[in-house]
C-alpha positions as CSV (number, residue, x, y, z in Angstrom):
1,M,11.5,-9.6,13.2
2,D,8.5,-11.8,13.6
3,L,4.9,-10.6,13.8
4,N,4.8,-10.6,17.6
5,S,8.2,-8.8,18.0
6,K,8.1,-5.7,20.2
7,I,8.8,-2.8,17.9
8,Y,9.3,0.9,18.9
9,V,8.7,3.5,16.3
10,A,10.1,6.8,17.5
11,G,8.4,9.8,15.9
12,H,5.2,7.9,14.9
13,R,3.1,11.0,14.3
14,G,5.5,12.5,11.8
15,L,5.6,12.0,8.0
16,V,8.2,9.2,8.2
17,G,7.2,7.5,11.5
18,S,3.5,7.3,10.6
19,A,4.3,5.7,7.3
20,I,6.5,3.1,9.0
21,V,3.6,2.3,11.4
22,R,1.2,2.0,8.5
23,N,3.6,-0.4,6.7
24,L,4.2,-2.6,9.8
25,Q,0.5,-2.8,10.4
26,S,-0.2,-3.7,6.8
27,K,2.3,-6.6,7.1
28,G,0.6,-7.9,10.2
29,Y,3.0,-6.8,13.0
30,K,0.9,-6.6,16.1
31,N,3.2,-5.3,18.9
32,I,4.1,-1.7,17.9
33,I,4.9,0.8,20.7
34,C,4.3,4.5,20.0
35,K,4.7,7.4,22.4
36,T,3.7,11.0,21.8
37,H,6.2,13.8,22.7
38,K,4.0,14.6,25.7
39,E,4.3,11.0,26.9
40,L,8.0,10.7,26.2
41,D,10.4,13.6,25.5
42,L,13.3,12.0,23.6
43,T,15.6,14.9,24.5
44,N,15.3,13.9,28.2
45,Q,17.9,11.2,28.8
46,Q,16.4,9.9,32.1
47,A,12.9,9.6,30.5
48,V,14.3,7.7,27.5
49,R,16.2,5.3,29.8
50,E,13.2,4.6,32.0
51,F,11.1,3.9,28.9
52,F,13.6,1.4,27.5
53,E,14.0,-0.2,30.9
54,N,10.3,-0.6,31.3
55,E,9.2,-1.5,27.8
56,R,12.3,-3.4,26.5
57,P,11.6,-3.0,22.8
58,E,13.3,-5.6,20.6
59,Y,13.5,-3.4,17.4
60,V,13.7,0.3,17.1
61,F,12.9,2.6,14.1
62,L,14.5,5.9,15.0
63,A,12.4,8.3,12.8
64,A,12.0,11.1,15.4
65,A,13.7,14.3,14.4
66,K,13.4,18.0,14.2
67,V,13.0,18.7,10.4
68,G,12.2,21.6,8.2
69,G,12.9,23.3,4.9
70,I,15.6,25.9,3.9
71,N,14.0,28.7,5.7
72,A,13.5,26.8,9.0
73,N,17.0,25.4,8.9
74,N,18.5,28.8,8.2
75,T,16.5,30.5,11.0
76,Y,16.9,28.0,13.8
77,P,20.3,26.2,13.4
78,A,20.9,25.9,17.1
79,D,17.6,24.2,17.7
80,F,18.2,21.8,14.8
81,I,21.6,20.7,16.0
82,Y,20.8,20.5,19.7
83,I,17.4,18.7,19.5
84,N,18.5,16.2,16.9
85,L,21.7,15.3,18.7
86,M,19.9,14.9,22.0
87,I,17.2,12.6,20.5
88,Q,19.5,10.3,18.7
89,N,22.2,10.2,21.4
90,N,19.6,9.2,24.0
91,V,17.8,6.6,21.9
92,I,20.9,4.9,20.4
93,K,22.7,4.7,23.8
94,A,19.5,3.3,25.5
95,A,19.1,0.8,22.7
96,H,22.7,-0.4,23.4
97,D,22.3,-0.5,27.2
98,F,19.0,-2.3,27.1
99,N,19.9,-4.9,24.5
100,V,17.8,-3.9,21.5
101,K,18.2,-6.6,18.8
102,K,18.2,-4.1,15.9
103,L,17.9,-0.4,15.4
104,L,17.4,1.5,12.1
105,F,18.5,5.2,12.1
106,L,17.1,7.5,9.4
107,G,19.4,10.1,7.9
108,S,18.6,12.2,4.9
109,T,20.3,12.8,1.5
110,C,20.5,16.5,2.3
111,I,23.5,15.7,4.6
112,Y,25.7,14.7,1.7
113,P,28.3,17.3,0.6
114,K,26.8,20.2,-1.2
115,M,28.9,19.6,-4.3
116,A,29.0,15.8,-4.2
117,P,29.5,14.1,-7.5
118,Q,26.1,13.0,-9.1
119,P,24.4,10.7,-8.7
120,I,25.4,10.4,-5.0
121,K,26.9,7.1,-3.8
122,E,26.8,6.1,-0.1
123,E,30.6,6.5,0.2
124,Y,30.5,10.2,-0.7
125,L,29.4,11.1,2.8
126,L,32.0,13.3,4.6
127,T,34.0,13.9,1.5
128,G,33.2,17.7,1.1
129,A,31.7,20.8,2.6
130,L,28.0,20.8,3.5
131,E,25.2,23.0,2.2
132,E,25.4,26.2,4.3
133,T,21.7,26.6,4.9
134,N,21.4,23.0,6.2
135,E,24.7,22.6,8.1
136,A,23.4,22.3,11.6
137,Y,20.9,19.6,10.8
138,A,23.4,17.8,8.7
139,I,26.1,17.7,11.4
140,A,23.6,16.2,13.8
141,K,22.3,13.5,11.4
142,I,25.9,12.6,10.3
143,S,26.7,12.1,14.0
144,G,23.8,9.7,14.3
145,L,24.9,7.6,11.3
146,E,28.5,7.5,12.6
147,M,27.3,6.6,16.1
148,C,25.4,3.6,14.7
149,K,28.5,2.6,12.8
150,F,30.8,2.9,15.8
151,F,28.5,1.1,18.2
152,K,28.3,-1.8,15.6
153,R,32.1,-1.7,15.3
154,Q,33.0,-1.5,19.0
155,Y,30.1,-3.5,20.6
156,G,28.7,-5.6,17.8
157,D,25.3,-3.8,18.1
158,N,23.1,-4.5,15.0
159,F,22.5,-0.8,14.4
160,I,21.9,0.1,10.7
161,S,21.2,3.4,8.9
162,C,19.5,4.5,5.8
163,M,19.5,7.7,3.8
164,P,16.1,8.6,2.4
165,T,15.8,11.2,-0.4
166,N,13.2,14.0,-0.3
167,L,10.0,12.6,1.1
168,Y,6.3,13.7,0.8
169,G,2.9,12.3,1.5
170,P,0.4,11.8,4.4
171,N,1.1,13.7,7.6
172,D,3.5,16.1,5.8
173,N,4.2,19.6,7.1
174,F,2.2,22.2,5.1
175,D,3.2,25.2,7.1
176,L,4.7,27.6,4.5
177,K,7.2,29.0,7.0
178,S,8.8,25.6,7.8
179,S,7.8,23.1,5.1
180,H,9.8,21.4,2.4
181,V,9.2,22.4,-1.3
182,L,6.6,19.8,-2.4
183,P,4.1,20.2,0.4
184,A,4.6,24.0,0.2
185,L,3.7,23.9,-3.5
186,I,0.6,21.8,-2.9
187,R,-0.7,24.3,-0.4
188,K,0.3,27.3,-2.5
189,F,-1.4,26.0,-5.6
190,H,-4.5,24.9,-3.7
191,E,-5.0,28.2,-2.0
192,A,-4.3,30.1,-5.3
193,K,-7.0,28.0,-7.0
194,V,-9.5,28.5,-4.2
195,N,-8.8,32.2,-4.1
196,K,-8.8,32.5,-7.9
197,N,-5.3,34.1,-7.8
198,D,-3.5,34.8,-11.1
199,T,0.0,33.8,-10.0
200,V,1.8,31.4,-7.5
201,E,5.3,32.3,-6.2
202,V,7.9,29.6,-6.3
203,W,11.1,30.2,-4.3
204,G,14.4,30.3,-6.2
205,T,15.1,30.0,-9.9
206,G,13.4,26.7,-10.5
207,T,16.6,25.2,-11.9
208,P,17.8,22.9,-9.0
209,L,17.2,19.2,-9.6
210,R,15.7,17.1,-6.9
211,E,14.6,13.5,-6.3
212,F,11.3,12.8,-4.6
213,L,10.0,9.6,-3.0
214,Y,6.5,9.0,-1.7
215,V,6.7,8.3,2.0
216,D,4.9,4.9,1.9
217,D,7.5,3.6,-0.5
218,M,10.2,4.9,1.9
219,A,8.5,3.1,4.8
220,D,8.4,-0.2,2.8
221,A,12.1,0.2,2.1
222,C,12.8,0.8,5.9
223,V,11.0,-2.4,6.9
224,F,12.7,-4.3,4.1
225,L,16.1,-3.2,5.4
226,M,15.2,-4.1,9.0
227,E,14.4,-7.6,7.8
228,N,17.2,-8.1,5.2
229,Y,20.2,-5.8,5.9
230,D,22.9,-5.9,8.6
231,G,25.7,-3.9,7.0
232,E,27.8,-1.2,8.6
233,Q,27.4,1.3,5.7
234,H,24.2,3.2,5.4
235,V,21.9,2.6,2.4
236,N,20.4,5.2,0.1
237,I,16.6,5.1,-0.3
238,G,15.2,6.8,-3.4
239,T,14.0,6.5,-6.9
240,G,17.1,7.3,-8.9
241,E,15.0,9.7,-10.9
242,E,15.2,13.6,-10.8
243,V,13.1,16.5,-11.7
244,S,13.7,20.3,-11.7
245,I,11.8,22.5,-9.2
246,K,10.2,24.2,-12.2
247,E,9.0,20.8,-13.6
248,L,7.8,19.8,-10.1
249,A,5.8,23.0,-9.8
250,E,4.2,22.5,-13.2
251,T,3.2,19.0,-12.3
252,V,1.7,20.1,-9.0
253,K,-0.1,22.9,-10.9
254,E,-1.6,20.3,-13.3
255,V,-2.7,17.9,-10.5
256,I,-4.4,20.7,-8.6
257,G,-5.9,22.3,-11.6
258,F,-4.5,25.9,-11.1
259,E,-4.7,27.9,-14.3
260,G,-2.6,30.9,-13.5
261,E,1.2,31.6,-13.9
262,L,4.3,30.7,-12.0
263,V,6.5,33.5,-10.7
264,F,10.0,32.6,-9.5
265,N,11.3,34.6,-6.6
266,T,15.1,34.6,-7.3
267,D,15.8,36.5,-4.0
268,M,15.1,33.2,-2.2
269,P,17.9,30.6,-2.0
270,D,18.1,27.6,-4.4
271,G,20.0,25.3,-2.0
272,T,22.1,22.5,-3.5
273,P,22.1,22.7,-7.3
274,R,21.5,19.0,-7.8
275,K,20.8,16.1,-5.5
276,L,20.2,12.6,-7.0
277,T,21.1,9.4,-5.2
278,T,22.5,6.2,-6.5
279,V,20.1,3.4,-5.4
280,E,22.0,0.5,-6.9
281,K,22.8,-0.9,-3.4
282,L,19.1,-1.0,-2.5
283,H,18.1,-2.4,-5.9
284,G,20.8,-5.0,-5.4
285,L,19.3,-6.1,-2.1
286,G,16.0,-6.6,-4.0
287,W,13.8,-3.5,-3.3
288,N,12.4,-1.0,-5.9
289,H,10.0,1.9,-5.5
290,K,6.4,1.5,-6.8
291,I,4.7,4.9,-6.8
292,S,5.5,7.4,-9.6
293,L,5.9,11.1,-8.8
294,R,2.7,12.2,-10.4
295,E,0.7,9.4,-8.7
296,G,2.3,10.3,-5.4
297,I,1.4,14.0,-5.8
298,E,-2.2,13.0,-6.5
299,L,-2.2,10.9,-3.4
300,A,-0.6,13.6,-1.3
301,Y,-3.1,16.2,-2.6
302,N,-6.1,14.0,-1.8
303,W,-4.7,13.5,1.8
304,F,-4.3,17.3,2.1
305,L,-7.9,17.9,1.0
306,E,-9.2,15.4,3.5
307,N,-7.0,16.3,6.5
308,Y,-5.5,19.7,6.4
309,K,-7.1,22.7,8.1
C-alpha cells in the first residue's frame, strides 16, 4: 500500500474497524473509504457488487461482523451464522471479481477447537470440536478463512487472514446482555462504584484463562500484515500472555476503584477452559504488542467515562 492507495475498511464503526481506521490515519493514509450499515448493507449481494464496481477499492480490511459474548452467541446462533456468512461471502467474492489487490480477513481465536492444545498454534484450526456456545459464529468465520485460502489457491488472489485474540478498547460494546467479558466488567464495576454497591457479580467460576489485546495494538498488527505478509496460512495476533477471569476482574476492580467484593455466579457458563495463542509467527515477521493489560484497561475505562451513555 502507498499513502494514496484506495483502502476500504468494512465495519469502520466497530471496535476493530475503527481502530484500523485510526491506525491508517496515524500512518498518513489519505484515501480511506468507509460506509455505514445504512449506506451499504453488506448482507445484500447486489449492493456490495455495485459498491465495488463504483468505488474500485485497491485494498480491503474485512472487519465487519456480527459479534457478541457467550450469552449472545448462545441465544442467537442462526443470526450469527447467517449474517457473518453473507457479509464475508459477498465482500470476498466482490473483491475477487473487481480485482482488489489485497484483502485482509479477520477471524477470531474463539474459533479454534475447544480443547486445542495450549498455547494454540495456527495449524490447530479444524483439528477438533468447537466450543458449543460459540459454534455458529465459529463455523461462519472458519468458512471465511478457508474461502480466502481457496481463492488464493485457485485464482492467485492476495487474500490473507489473521486470528486476533480477545480484544477491548475504544468503541467496544458495553451492553451487559451481549458484550464480551472485559467491557462487561468495566461497566459492572463502574456502576457498582457509582451506586455504592457492596458486590459485583462475575459470570462463571473465575478459573478460565484468557488472553487480551488492546484493540489499537491489534490494528497496528493488521496494517503490518497488510504491508508485509502474503502467506496462505492465517496469522495469530495476540500477546502470548494469559490471565484468569478472576485476576482480570480484580485488575478491573483496582483500576476503577471499587471497594466491594466479587461474587462468582457459577450457574453461568465458563466457556473454553483456556485460550492462549502462540504468536511466534507474528513475532518472527517483526511485530510485537506494546500496550500492557493494566495500561489497556486504564485506557478503555477512560474512553468509557468520556463516551458511554
